N, C-alpha and C positions, 0 to 999 in steps of 0.2 A: 276194523280194516282189512282190507283187499291185500291179496299177499301182491295182488298182479298191479300192487297202484306205481305205477312208474314213474309218475307225472308231480316225485316228494307236495301230496297232497295234508295241508294238516291236520288230525283227526278233531271229530269232534270233540264237542266241551265232556258229554257222558263221557264218554269212551275216555277219553285224560283221565275221568274219578274212576273208571274200570282198575286202568290199567295203573295205578300211584293204590289201588287198592293187594290188587294182584300181587304187587313190590311188597309192602309191608308184613302183607300175610307172607310169605317165604322171606322174610327178614326172621319176625320171629317166630319163621318155622326150624329153620336155621342155627338158634342160638340153642333150641333145645332139643336138636334131634343130635349122630353121633356125625362123625364126616362121612362117613361111607353114604349114608341117608340123607344127603341135601341135597333136596333140589332146589336146580340152579334155572330151570326154566319158570321164566317172565310170567308167560299168561299161555294160560292153556285155547291155544287159539288154532288152527288149521295153518296160519301164517309163517314165517319165521318163525324162529325159535333163536331168543336170545339169554345169552349165560347174565344174570343178577350178579348186581352188583356184593361182591364181598368186600369187608374192610380189612387194611394187612393188618397181623396180631402185631405186634413188635415183641424181641426177647430182649431177653436180660445181657449182656452183653460185658465186658472186660474190659480197658485200656490195658497196655504192660508195662506201662506207666507207672501204676497203679500197685502192682505187685512189688515193681520195682522198687518205689517209696517205703512198702513196707519192710521189706527184709532191711536196707538202708538204715544203718544208723542216727537218729534223730535229738536233735539234742531238745527238743522240748517234747518229742514222747517217752525221753530216757530219766529213769531215777533221779532226778538231784540226791548227791551225798552228804549228807549228817555233816552242820556246821561246825569247825573245832577253832578253838581260838586262838589266838596267836601265842598268847602267852601259854598254853597249854601245851605247842604244838614244841612248843622251842624249852621248855621243862623237859618232856619228853626228849627230847636232841640229847640233852645236857647227865639224863640219868641214863642213856644207852649206853651200857659198857663199851671201853674202848674197838674189841674184838672188832666190831663188827664196822670199824671204820676202814671206809681203803686204804689201801697199803699204798707208798711210792714205788717207783720203781728205782733200782740202786744206780746211782752219780756216778758215771766213766769217768774219768781224770784225764785231761785231753793230753796223751805223752807221744812222745815220739811212733811210727808205725817200726817196729824190728822189723827187718825182712828174712823171710827163713830161706834156705837153701832148697829148690824142690827137686834136689840130688838127681839131674838128669844127667843118665848113660852114656848123652855126647860127649861130656868130659874125657871119656876115657877113653874114644874110640876115636876125638879128635886128637891130631899131631901135636906133639911139643910145638911152640912157635919162641921163637928166639927176641930178644930184642935188642936192637940196635941199641949203642948210645946213642945220645942224643948230641948233639954239637953245641960247641960253649958258643951260648948265646954271645954277640957281639955289637956296641951299643954303639949305634950310630945319632949323630946328631951333627948341628951345625955348630961352626965356634962361637966364643964369644965378639959379639962386637966391640966393637977401637972406639970408646968417644971424645976418645982427646982431639979429634978432627971429624971434622963433620961430614957427615954422608954424601958421598960424588958417583954416581950409578957410573956404570959402564955399561957403555952403548957400544954394541958389537953392531960393526953396517957389515951387512951380510947378505952375498948376489945370491938371492933362487933360481937354479936353472932350473926350469922343468924338465923332466925328462920327454921321450919323445913316445909317442904315446898313437897309436889310430881304434877310430872305431868300425864296430861292423858293417856302422850305415853306407862309411864312407869305399869300404871294398863294393857293397851292393850297388850302390852309385859309378862305381870309375866304372868297373862292367858293364853296364846298364849305356852307358855313355860312349864304350865304344863301340858295341852290340849294332847302338844307334848309327854311330861314326861310321863302320860294316858296311853299315845297310844302308845307307846316304851314301856311298862311295859305288856298292854295285849298279843301284840305278841310272846314279849318272854316266856308269861306264854303258849301260845297255841304252840310255837315252842320245850320248852320243855315238852307238854302233848304228843304233836305229837312225840318227843323222845323216849317217856315212853317203855319199852320192857313189852308189852302183850302176856301171851302163857298159853298155855292147860297145867298144873300139868298132872306128871307125872305120868304111873300105877303103882300102890304099890306093886300088885303080878300076877305071869304070868300063865296060866290058855292053856295047851293045846296048847303047846306057839312052831315051832320047832326049834329044835336046830340048830345055826349060822355054818355054814363052815366057814373050817379055812382055810383061804391063805393064800402062802408065799409070804413076801415081794419080787419087782417085782428088779430081776440081772439088768440091763443094759449090753449090747454085743457092743463087739465094732463092728465097723461101717466104712467105706469108703466112702468119697465123692468123686465125680465128678470132684470140681473141684482140690482141690488134686492129683488123677491121672493125668489130663492136665497139675499142675504146674510140677510137680517131669517132665514130657516128656520132657514139653518144656525145662528146666535145663540141663536133658540131654544131649537132643538138641543138644542146645548152645553150652555146655561144648565142644562136640563133636566139632562141629563147628569152636571153637577158639582154640582146639590142632589143629587140619587139615590144619590153615592159618598158625598159629604158624611153623608146619612142613616143607610148602611150599614155605614162606622166606626165611626159614634155609637152603634147597635145596639148592635153585636158588642164593645163598649167588654168590659174585665173591671171588673165592680161586686162588690164585697164588704164585708164589714161590720170595723170595724178591732176592733183583737186587746184584749183585753179587757186593765187593769192588773194584774199578779199581786203588786205591789212590798203591802210588809205598810205601814201607816202607821205 
């Protein structure tokens, strides 16, 4: 094969067999020689040199779980204890001396707790207290009812007079109402003052004033609106049109002589 074969031409059959022989020869040589002296070239030719196929060599490995299982106690791998019959075990228990038995603790009786003084120094530092004598107890009880007569309840009619009171809101509302009334009064006074007519007084004497000319009152003149003229014109035309239509219908009406009477008398 030529190294300049860029068209990916397939090798001939003879070249293919020679290539396979070279690969098998390199594989056999690599198994016998040391790793330093292995030949990785597949074909001694002047073309492109390729590395030969070297299979991967597997190495032994261990999982951590295997070592953990070996270290942990296993019931299957542990040695079985010798079998001891139950009767033999009971006999050994009865023959064992009593000094090896478990001792029971002392049982305390449930008695009352006796308090003990802590001997505090505050007793010596505290001031003496005098206990006053308690007053005599007076027994208060209702009188014994008299069962000779039936019970008659005593109803007391009382007139309850409510005390005078004022709420805080009443004072606030009263003050606000006074403020509103005062504001309204001021506004009314201001409006009355603005409505008051103020003018300069009329002069009393007339000096060198021209006489006022007299003008006769204005008398209105008759006038005619254009709308009235248009309305009258429309009315005249309308009535004339109606009159002509009536005459036309009257002239075009069918006029004929009545039929003669052919019946015999």
